[in-house]
N, C-alpha and C positions, 0 to 999 in steps of 0.2 A: 223288504220292513221289517223290522225291528222288532218280534213279537212281545216280549217283555209289555211294550208300551202301549201295544194295540189290546192286548188284554185286560191290562191296569182300565183304560179306557172305555171298554165294553162294561167292566162290572160298574163303573162306577156311571154309566148309559143307567145302568139299570136300575141303581139308587137312585141318579138325578129325577128320572123321569115320574116314579113315586112320589120326590119331594116335589116337582112342580105342579103336581093336581090342588096341593094346597097353597101353591107359591104365586101360579099365575092370577088369582083376584085381586093379588093384594096390585098387581100393576097395570090395573084397571085403571090406577088414580090418573088419567091422561092430561087432566087438565094440569096437572102441577109442573113444578120442575121434572127432570129427568131424575131428580133422587128420590120423587114420590112413591118408587117403585122399591120394597125392601130390597128385594135379588140384587139391585144395582149397588147401593148400600153395604150390602155386605160383600159382594166383589170388590171393591174400592176399599171398603176397611181388612178385608184381606192383601188387597195392597198395598195400605197403609201400612201392613204388622210385616211385611215381606214373606207372607205364609205361601210359598210356590205351592207344594204338594196340596194343598188343600184349595189352590184356583184352578189349580189342574184336573178336578172334576166339574168345574163348569166347561170344560171341554165337550163334556158328552150329553150338554145339555139339547133339549128339543127346543130351545127359544136361543134360536138365531143371534139375539142380541147379546145373550148373557156367552153365547160362546165367543164373540166378537167383544165385548168388554172384558172379557176374561185372557184373552189373547194378547190383545191391547196391553192389561196391568203388567204383563210380563216385561213388557220395554220398561217399565219403572224396577221394577223387580229385579230384573237380569242375572237369573238363575241360570249358569251353562246345561245344569242338570235336565231343565225342561226341552230342551232342544229338539228333541227325538219325539217329543208331544207336539209342540206344536210343528214341526214336518207334518201329523197327522193332518194337521186342521190345511196344511197347505192342498187337500185335496176336498174342502169342505165342498157342498152344495153351494153356499151363498161366497161370492166375489167380497161379500165386507169382510167375512170371516178370514178368508184367506189371505186378505189384503193387512190385515192384522198382524195374522202370523207373518208374516213375510217380513213386515215391519219389525216386529219384536227379535225374530231372528238377526235381522241387522243389528238390532243395539246389545245382542250377546259379544259383538267385537271378537266371535271364536271361529276358526275355522271348520270345525266340528260343522256349523250350520252351512257351511258351503254346499256341498254335494245335495242334499233336501231344498237348496234352494234352484242347483241347477238342473235338479231334477224336475220342480213345478214347472218351470221355465219353458219347459219343452214341452209341457199337453196346457200351459194357460191359455185362455181364450177371451179373458177381458183385458181390456187395455190397461186399465189403473189398475189392477194386480199384475199385468207385465209390469206397466211402469216400476212399481214397488218393490216388487223382485230383483230387478236390474240393479237399482240403487242400493238393494242391500246386498247384493252380490260385492257390490264394490268397498262394502262396509267389512269382509270376512277374507274377502280373494288375499293369498298371499303373493309376495313377488314369485315365489315357484308356480304359483297358477294363473297368471296374470295373462296367457290365453284366451283365458274363460271372456275374462271382456272384450280382447280383441276381437273372437270369434263370433260376437254377440248381432246379427243382424239387427237394423234401423231402420226398418222401410218405412213403418209409421211413427205420428208424430210422439205415441205414446213409449215407444220404444226408444225415439232418439231422444226423450227428454229421462226415461228410465238411462240410457246413457251417459247420457251428457252428467249427470248428478251419480251416477258409479263410478266416473274417472274420476269426477272429486272426490269422493268417499277415500278411493285408493288414493290417490295422489294425496291428499293431507296425511295420510299416514307413511308418506315417500313409499307407496308402492304403484312404479310406473312401469313406461319402456316406451321410446320412440315411434313407436305407431301411436299409443296414446295421443300425444301432441298435435298428429295428423289427424287423429280422430275429432278430436274436440276443436281444431280450426271448423273442419268441414261442417259443425255442429255450431258454429258461428254464423250459417248464413240465416241471412234475415227471412227469408222464408220460414223457418222453425217457430216454434212458439217463445216466447217470453221466456218460459222456465228452464228451456232448451239451453238457448244462447246464457241464459244469467249461469247456470252449470258448468257450460265450458269453459265461460270464462272466469269463472272464480276456479276450477281447474290451471288453467293458462298462470293467474294471480299469484295464487298461493301452493301448490303445490314445488316442492323444495326440490332442488338440482336438476331443472329439465333444461335444455337449451334451446333457446329459442331465437339464437343469433338469425338462423336462416330464414325467417319467415315474419321479418319487420313487415314485407310489403303487405302481407296479408293481415295482419293484425294493427297496421295505419287502416287501410280500408274498411276493416269491420269498427274501429273506433269512431272512425269519421262519418260511418251512415246510420249507426245503428241509433236507435229512435229514444232508447230507454237506459236512463243516466247511470242506473244501476249495474248496465252492461260496461258503458264507457267508463266509467270507475275502475272497474273490475278491470278493464282491458288495458287502462294507464298501469297500474302496476307490472302487467305482463311486459309492457313496454320497456319499464323503467329494469328489466332484467337482461333487455338488449342493454350489451356493452358500448355501440358505438356511438359515435356522435350524430349522424341521422335518426336514430333516436333519442336522443336527448333533444334534438331540436324541435321535434317532431312534438315532443311534450312541451316545448318554452314556447313555439311558435301558430302551435294548435291547438292542445287539450288544455293549455291553462287559461285561454280565453274562454272557457265551456258556461254555458249559463248556468248553473247545476252547479253548487258551489261545493259539494261532494265531490265532484268530477276533481274542482281544483282543487281540495283537499289533497287524491289521492295523487297527481298531479305533482303538487310539493314534495311529496314525500318519496315520488320512485326519482326525482332529481336530487335530494336529499342526498341520496347515496351512491347514485351515480356515478361511474367512474372517470367519466368524460366532464364533470362538472370543474370551473376553474372558479377560483377568487371573484373574477369579472364575473361570472353569473350569480354572486350577490344580490345584485341589483334586483333580479325576479322576486328573491323573498322580501327583501326589502318593501317595492311595491306591494307585495301581498300583503303589508301590517296596514295597509288603509282598505284593504277589502272590504264588500260592506257588509260581509260574513262576519263575526267575531272566529268562529272556527278556525275559518281560513287565516285569519289576523295569529292566531293562537298556532296552527301547525306551522306557520314562515317562520314565527319568534322560536316553536321548539330546533328548527334545524339550523335557525343562528346560532343559539345557542351550545351548540354544538360545532360549530366550525372555528377550524383555524385560519392564522393569518388576517386577521379581522384588525379595520384598526377601532381598539378601544375608546378612541376620544368619542368617533360618530358614535359607537354601541351607548354608550354613557347618555349622548347628545336626548337621540333617541327614545333613549328605557326615561328619559327624563321627558320628552313630552307626549310621552303614546299615554292615553286615558284609559288603559284598560289595566287593572290590577296584575293579571296575569301575565299579559304580555311585556308587561313592566321589570317584571323577576327574569323571565327568561331574556331579557335584551341586557340587563343587569350583568346576568351569569355571563354573558357571551365578552362583556368589557372587561368582567372580571378571568376569565378562562382564557383571554387573549392578553394579559399582564397581571399575573398574578401578585406582585407587585406594586399594582395599581391603586394606592394606596387613597386618591382621592375617589374611586368611584366603591371604594368600601366603605369611607367614611358617609358618604350619601347614601349607602343602603342603609347604614347603620341608623342614621339621621331620620331616614324616611320608614324605618321599622319604630322605633321612639315614639315616631306622632303619629302610627295608625292605631286604631283599635280592632283595624278587620284581620282579623284571625288568620284568614285563608291568604289575603295580603301581608301580613308576618310569615306566614309559613312559606310563600314564594321569595320571598327576599331572605330568609336561611338559607332556602335551598342554592342559591345565587351564592351564597358568602361557602359553600362546600365548596368554591374551586380554590379557594386560596388558603393557606395554612394562615395565613397572619389572622384570619376568625377564628384561628379555635376557642379562643378563649371566652369569647363572646359566645359563638354558641354553644357552650358544655353552659355557663350561664342560666343562657334562655331552657335550653331543655330541662331544668329541675329548677327553673322559677316559680315551676304551682301556674303557670298558665293553661290556657285549652289543649287539648289534649290532641289536637293536630298539629300545635305550635312544635309539643315536644315530639311527638312521631317526624317533622321536617326535621327536627334540629339530629335526630339520629341519622335519617338517611344524608342529612349534609355531610355529618361526620362521615359516614361511610362511601360517601363522593370523594371527600377528602382524602380517603385514606388511600380510593385508587390511585390519588395523582402521583405522576412521578418521583416528584421532586419531594413526596413529603419527606419530612424530614425525620433522622432517626431517634431525635430526642423527644417526638414525640410519640413515638411509637408505647413505651411501656406508660405514660399518662392515656395514652389510649386504652390501655389495657385496662386501666386499673376506674377509667370513666366507664367501661362496657360490663364492670362487677355490679357498679351500683345502677346500671341499664337496666341487667339482667334481673337485680333484686328489687328493681320496683316495683314489681310484679303488674307494670300495666300491658294490657295484649298488644297493643301495638307497638310501644318501645322494646316488649321481650321479643316477638316474632322479627324485626328488623336486627335484632344486636343479633341472635340468634343467629342470621343469614352472614350474618359481619364474621363472627368466629369462628365459623364453620367453612369457612373462603380459606383455600388450601394457598394461597399465594401470597396470604398475610403470615403465615405461622405464630398463630395465637399457640397451637398445641405445644407449642417448645418457649413460649411467655409462662403459660400456667403450674406452677407445681403442685398446684388444687383447684379441682374442678369442682366443688363444694356448693360454692354460689350457683351452680347452673341447679344442680339438685334444690337447692335452697328456691330458686324461683319456679320447677315445677311443681313443688307443694303447693305454691301458692294459685297456681292456675287448675278449674276442674271443667269436665263434660258436663253439657255441652258447650257450653257458651262460650270457652275457649281455647275454640277445637283448633281452631288455623296457629295459634301459638305453639299449641301442643303438638303441631305436627309439626311443625320446622324444629320446636325447641328438642324433642326427642330424634330428631333427625341429628342435631350438633352435638345431644350426649353421647349418642354414638359413637359419630366421629371421635370426639376425644379419649373416649374409652377403646376403642377399633373395635367395637363391636358390629357382627353383619348384620345383627338384627336387632331391630327395635318396635318398642311396644304400639300396638293398633293404637288408633286415635278414632275410632270409628263409634258416633255417635249411639247411646241406649235410644231406644222409642220410649219419646218420653213426652210426648204432643199430640194423644189420639184428639181427631177430627167432631167436632160437635154437629151430629150429623141434623138436631134440631134446627141447629141453626143454617145449616146451608139448607134444608128444606123450606125454611123462609124468606131464602133469595131466589128473586124472579129471573126466568131462564138466562133473560141476555140484558142482565143489572149493568146500568150503566152509573157512573163514579165521575164526578165532576170535581177536580182538582183547582183549585184556585192557586198561582205562584205570584209572586212579583214582578212577571213578565208577561202575564194571560192567562189565560183558561184555560187546560186541557182535560179533554174528555176521553175515559174508556168505557171501554166494555169488555164486561168478566166474563171468560173463558171457564163456565162454571161447570160443564158436564165433565170438560176433560180434566180441571186441574179444584177438584171443590176444595181440597185441604187450603191449599195456597189462595183460594179467591176469600174464603173464610176465613185465614188470617187477615188476611190485610183490611179486610170489610171489618174484623173485630177492633184491629188496631184503630182503625182511621174512624171509625164511631166512636173509641172513647177519646179521639183526642191526640193521638200518641204523635202521629205525624206535626200538628201544626207547630208552623216556626222550624221546625227541621232542615238544613240546609242541602242541596243537590252538591256532594263534598268531590263528585267525582264527573267530569265533561272530557270525554276522551275524540277528538274532533274524527266527523265520518263515524264513529262509532255509538258510542252511548252515553248517556245521560243517566247517572247514579244519585240514588237519596234512600233516606230511612233510616241512618246512622245519626243514633241518639249521640255521639261523641262528636260527629262531624268529619272524621278523617278512614273513616273506613273499616275500622276496627270493632265497632261498637255494634252491640244487640239485645237480646237478653237472653235470660239463663232457660232457652228453649228453645228446641230445635223443631222443623219440619221436615216430613220428607221429599222429594224428587218428583214431580209427577211428570211425569216424560212421554211423548203424545205425538203423533204423525203432525203435528202444527210444525210451520218452518218460520225461523226469522226473516218477517222480511221488514220493511221502514215502519216505523209504531206499533212493532211488537212489545207488551211487557213482559220480563222474566226477572225469576225470585233471585237474587245475589248468592252465589255459594261459596266456600272450603272448597269444596270436593259434595258429591254424593250424600244427600240426605243431613246436609249444614247447611239448611235456609231459615231464616227468620224473620229480621225485620226490615233487610237492605233486599230493593226492585230497582227496574232500571228498563229505560225506554231506547231502543235503535233505533239510530238515522237512517240508517238504510239496509237494505240483507246482510246479516250476517249468517251465514249457513256453519260456520263451523261452531257456532252455540247450539245448533240444531240437537235434539235430544243429548244434550249432555245440563241445559238448563229449561227449569219449570216455565212454559208461557203460560199467563193466567189472564192476562186481558190485551186487552187493542186498541189502539191510538184512532180515534175517529173525527175527533178534529181536538184542532188545536197543535199541529205537526209543526205549524208556525212559529209557534212559542217553542216547541220542544230544537227547533233546529238556532235557534236566539239563547239558548240556556247558557248560562255560565256558573263555574263554580262559584260559590256563597250565595245564590239565587236557593230563595225560599218558598216550602209550602207554607200559605197563611190558612188554610180549610180547605176541608175534604169535605163535599155532598155528597151522601149514599141515598139511593133511593127507597120510597119509604116501606116496610120489611111486613 
């Protein structure tokens, strides 16, 4: 053991014990919410301010609750210098503290945390802590040390569950070996817990560069018998990695008929990129355009929009006949993509565009026009027409698509370069973000076109933290690219929005919020204990009517529905940011999380998950859980609006 942190903690223990003689009376308000205890408020305030060294003093507290909260706070602070202090807590007498310390060590994603976790695992007797330690090992193990995961015995439910998620956490970082695949397959056995099977299935579906061709029989068996849709939908993607005709036919003949729409969405995605797919297999996607769930229809249309070799007249006819605006836009894109000179389709799209008052439909139509240079002038005009921000950003996205076409005309390269100057000078966060990405794409040679990049610096002067963090991140990268710089300015948001603790204390422990939408009512239960700052932020905005009439601007089939953007295109917010609050909660179906452009950049936008999305765990704040109305969430479309949010009496 390192003597330095031990002596430091011993010193803090002596100080902390004296302090707590005065503090314990303050925690007697057991009838209030979690934060009626002023010490817990202080711990979370230090977490919010990212004061790691001051949080460490609570590791020596006599109160187990404070030690646990302080350890869990480190999962949000993520200061590698606290690894040695957290390692000491792995020997704490209380399993809750040990579990929190193990989780926080995993959140460091630092190999320095590996040895303390391995040592603790050898001595741990709590099944819950064992599970947490093994998963955290997966977060910090390196390719050179994969034998550590391979060597873990999985004889109990807790060990098997920890191993499944440990394999997954390592796998999504591209840390794995062939034995991982065999172990994951064994963990799919239906005798194992749901979480074990889910973790193993996600390892197989999300880990890059693994070879599954020899395991089709086992995957088909488990995909056919597992009762959990979440497991089946992950296995559908895993089977999609197998390049054989047999794998493709199992998807089309079996899983595409699954009763759960989310499985069908994943099957379509697995089929869409499968090497055995032929133009004749397009009938599966066309048939799915009539599915009872809108997400399946959108997923099918997305695949058709990117497929070559289709009959443009057929796609145009289907686009005109389909009732959903988003699907129509994707099918129009397919018609143009398969015949860029198809003027009938172009004129039809323009006609629909000019006749519509729906900004999201107009955006979808602009996106479809990005597949033909013949629409260049029309798109440029609409970008600068002064319409809704979502139309302007859709237009810039369409130009990016157009520039990527193999037959993009040489005659348009210089005009596009001039237009991009205007895009960057606009000061519009969405346009700048998208434009900067295009300009720094080395394939297009913008660096050779521009003699003067002062327009990029002009663009930067119009942006500021914290509101424009997302655009500044990309713009700084672009400026560095043009100037040949190896380093770029940091875009870390300053601490600018302290938590209103008096308001937090007024919120009921399990407060429920009702969201009335154009599709129906969704009820969420707040996660106040884990995410007080995010809950307070959401409820303050909701209570002021901020979210009323704001649309859900983003719906990704079998992933999320996202709202809270006042601009309506995902680039909007207010001139402040709140801190990420990361805890050992998991993103299951109906988890409500804060959208962000990176750690500590959250603001007004939030999302609800359609199904388990473990790649978001520990990276995005979970501040609520849907407890009723998931049927509404599963039918939500882009453009559906929040009408009103009802809060509990405070």
